[in-house]
C-alpha positions in Angstrom: 18.8 -12.4 63.3 21.2 -13.7 60.8 22.0 -11.3 58.0 20.4 -8.3 59.6 22.0 -7.8 63.0 25.7 -7.5 62.6 27.8 -10.0 64.8 29.4 -7.0 66.4 25.9 -6.0 68.0 24.1 -9.4 68.3 24.7 -9.2 72.1 22.2 -6.2 72.2 19.3 -8.5 71.3 20.3 -11.5 73.3 18.5 -12.5 76.5 21.9 -12.0 78.3 21.7 -8.3 77.8 19.2 -6.1 79.6 19.1 -3.4 76.9 15.9 -1.5 76.6 14.4 -0.6 73.3 12.7 2.7 72.4 9.8 1.8 70.2 8.6 4.4 67.7 5.1 3.9 66.2 3.0 6.3 64.2 -0.1 8.1 65.7 -3.3 8.5 63.7 -2.3 12.1 62.9 1.0 10.9 61.4 3.2 12.1 64.4 5.7 9.7 66.0 5.0 8.2 69.4 8.1 6.8 71.3 8.0 4.5 74.3 10.8 2.6 76.1 9.9 -1.1 76.1 11.2 -4.5 77.2 11.8 -6.9 74.2 13.3 -10.1 73.2 14.3 -11.8 69.9 13.1 -15.1 68.6 13.5 -16.7 65.2 14.9 -13.5 63.6 11.9 -11.4 65.0 11.7 -8.7 67.7 8.9 -9.3 70.2 7.4 -6.6 72.4 4.6 -7.0 74.9 2.1 -4.4 76.0 -1.4 -4.2 77.6 -4.4 -4.2 75.2 -5.7 -0.7 74.7 -2.4 1.2 75.3 -1.3 3.8 72.7 1.4 1.6 71.3 -1.1 -1.3 71.0 -3.5 0.9 69.0 -0.8 2.4 66.9 1.0 -0.9 66.0 -2.5 -2.5 65.3 -3.5 0.3 62.9 -0.1 1.2 61.4 2.4 -1.6 61.3 5.6 0.4 60.4 7.8 0.8 63.5 11.3 1.5 64.5 13.3 0.5 67.5 16.4 2.1 69.0 18.4 -0.3 71.2 21.2 1.3 73.2 24.0 -0.7 74.8 23.5 -0.3 78.6 27.2 0.0 79.1 27.9 2.3 76.2 24.9 4.5 74.9 27.1 5.5 71.9 26.9 1.8 70.7 23.4 1.2 69.4 21.1 -0.5 66.9 18.3 1.0 64.9 15.8 -1.5 63.5 13.2 -0.4 61.2 10.5 -3.0 60.8 6.9 -4.2 60.2 4.5 -5.6 62.7 3.6 -9.0 61.2 1.2 -10.1 63.9 -0.1 -9.9 67.4 -1.5 -12.4 69.9 -2.9 -12.5 73.3 -2.2 -16.3 73.6 1.0 -16.8 75.5 1.3 -13.1 76.2 1.1 -13.5 80.0 3.9 -16.1 79.9 5.9 -13.8 77.6 5.7 -10.8 79.9 6.8 -13.0 82.8 9.8 -14.1 80.7 10.6 -10.4 80.1 10.2 -9.6 83.7 12.8 -12.3 84.5 15.2 -10.9 81.9 14.8 -7.3 83.2 14.2 -7.8 86.9 15.4 -11.3 87.7 12.0 -12.4 89.1 9.7 -14.9 87.4 6.3 -13.2 87.7 5.4 -9.8 86.2 3.5 -7.9 89.0 1.2 -6.0 86.7 -2.6 -6.3 87.1 -3.8 -9.8 86.5 -7.0 -8.7 84.8 -4.9 -6.9 82.2 -5.0 -8.4 78.7 -1.4 -8.7 77.5 -0.5 -8.8 73.8 2.7 -9.9 72.0 3.7 -8.0 68.8 6.0 -9.8 66.4 8.2 -7.3 64.4 10.1 -8.3 61.3 13.3 -6.2 60.9 13.4 -4.7 57.5 16.4 -2.4 57.8 19.1 -2.5 60.6 21.7 0.2 61.3 24.4 -0.3 63.8 26.8 2.3 65.4 29.8 1.8 67.7 
C-alpha cells in the first residue's frame, strides 16, 4: 500500500506475517461492532472474508465505513490503525480466498468451514492510516 502504510509497518499487512485484524463496523443503531478477522492485502486494498449473513457482512454492506486495528503478533505495542471504505464485495472467488487465508493463518490449504456456506470477500480502501511503535 504505497503512500499509506509506512515502510516501518509494511510487514504487518504482508502474507508473511500472521497478524490478525480487529475489524470495526457500524451497527444499524450507530454503535460499533468489532470482530477479529483474517485479512490480506492486494493492490493497495485490504481484503476480508466472511460468511454471507453474518453481522459484519450485514454491517459492511449497509454502512461501508470501517476501521481495522492490526497488532504485531510479536509486539502488541506496535500496530496499525486503518480507517477505510468498503468499495465492493463479491462471492466469486471467495471460497478460494478463504482457502488462501486458511493457508496463511493455519498452514493448511483448505478452510474447514461448512461447504454450503456462501463466502464473500470485502474490498476495503484505506483512507487514513496511523502507525504506532
